[in-house]
C-alpha positions as CSV (number, residue, x, y, z in Angstrom):
1,M,7.0,-9.1,-3.8
2,N,4.6,-10.5,-6.5
3,L,1.2,-10.9,-6.3
4,S,-1.6,-12.7,-8.3
5,E,-4.6,-11.3,-9.5
6,A,-6.6,-13.0,-6.9
7,Q,-4.7,-11.9,-4.2
8,K,-4.9,-8.2,-5.2
9,K,-8.5,-8.9,-5.7
10,H,-8.6,-9.7,-2.1
11,L,-6.1,-7.0,-0.8
12,R,-8.8,-4.6,-2.7
13,G,-11.8,-6.0,-0.8
14,L,-10.0,-5.5,2.5
15,G,-9.2,-1.8,1.9
16,H,-12.4,-0.7,0.6
17,Q,-13.2,0.6,3.5
18,L,-9.9,1.8,5.0
19,K,-9.5,5.4,5.1
20,P,-6.2,7.1,4.3
21,L,-3.7,7.1,6.9
22,I,-0.9,9.2,5.0
23,M,-1.3,12.0,2.5
24,V,1.1,13.4,0.7
25,A,0.8,16.9,-0.4
26,E,2.6,19.8,-2.4
27,A,5.5,19.3,0.0
28,G,6.3,16.1,-0.9
29,L,8.0,13.2,0.6
30,S,9.7,14.4,3.6
31,D,11.9,12.6,6.3
32,S,9.1,13.0,8.9
33,L,6.5,11.8,6.3
34,L,8.9,8.4,5.2
35,A,9.3,8.0,9.0
36,E,5.4,8.1,9.4
37,Y,4.8,5.9,6.4
38,E,7.4,3.1,7.6
39,T,5.7,3.0,10.8
40,T,2.2,2.8,9.7
41,L,2.9,0.3,7.0
42,A,4.7,-1.9,9.5
43,H,2.1,-1.9,11.8
44,H,-1.3,-2.2,9.4
45,E,0.6,-4.2,6.2
46,L,-2.5,-2.3,4.0
47,I,-2.7,1.2,4.0
48,K,-4.3,3.6,1.9
49,V,-2.1,6.5,1.0
50,S,-3.5,10.0,-0.5
51,V,-1.0,11.9,-2.8
52,R,-2.4,15.4,-3.5
53,V,0.0,16.7,-6.0
54,G,0.4,18.2,-9.4
55,D,-0.7,15.9,-12.3
56,R,-1.0,12.6,-12.9
57,K,2.5,12.0,-13.6
58,A,3.8,13.4,-10.3
59,R,1.4,11.1,-8.8
60,N,2.7,8.0,-10.2
61,E,6.1,8.8,-9.7
62,I,5.4,9.5,-5.3
63,I,3.7,6.4,-5.5
64,D,6.3,4.6,-7.4
65,D,9.0,6.2,-5.0
66,L,6.8,5.2,-1.8
67,C,6.5,1.4,-2.9
68,R,10.3,1.1,-4.1
69,I,11.4,2.9,-0.5
70,A,9.2,0.6,1.7
71,G,9.5,-2.5,-0.6
72,A,5.8,-2.2,-1.0
73,V,3.4,-3.4,-3.5
74,L,0.6,-1.6,-4.9
75,V,-2.3,-3.1,-5.1
76,Q,-4.9,-0.7,-6.7
77,R,-4.4,3.1,-7.8
78,V,-7.8,5.2,-8.4
79,G,-7.0,9.1,-8.8
80,N,-5.0,10.1,-5.9
81,M,-6.0,7.3,-3.5
82,A,-3.3,4.5,-3.6
83,L,-3.9,1.2,-1.7
84,L,-0.1,-0.3,-0.5
85,Y,0.6,-3.8,0.9
86,R,3.7,-4.9,2.5
87,E,3.9,-8.2,4.6
88,N,4.8,-7.7,7.9
89,P,6.3,-11.3,9.1
90,E,6.1,-10.2,12.8
91,K,2.8,-9.4,12.9
92,K,1.0,-11.4,9.9
93,K,-2.2,-9.4,10.4
94,I,-3.7,-10.0,7.1
95,V,-4.7,-13.1,5.5
96,I,-4.2,-13.6,1.8
97,P,-5.0,-16.2,-0.5
98,N,-2.4,-18.7,-1.3
99,R,-0.8,-17.9,-4.6
100,Q,-1.3,-21.6,-6.3
101,T,-4.4,-22.8,-4.4
102,N,-6.3,-19.6,-4.1
103,R,-7.3,-20.9,-0.5
104,L,-6.7,-18.5,2.4
105,R,-3.4,-18.5,4.2
106,R,-1.9,-16.7,6.7
107,T,1.0,-14.3,5.4
């Protein structure tokens, strides 16, 4: 899923007050962490992930892996925090602007 800049801006606004729900540490991406990540993303659609591992390259690799594994979109990355979005067609909790009209629509 590709998001326009207006859609990402809207999601960043929604994600500003969120606390990180998933925390990745030196142990990396374990099976239990990935299961929790999948459940959390399916339930919330927009989540913050704290990635506290080594250097910037390692953090970027883990964030890329998380996006690839779950089919999520990286909305924003600041330091060790990443804001990830994946639409849940069954729940549709998040309303984002329409790509063409910039009007809010239910995704």
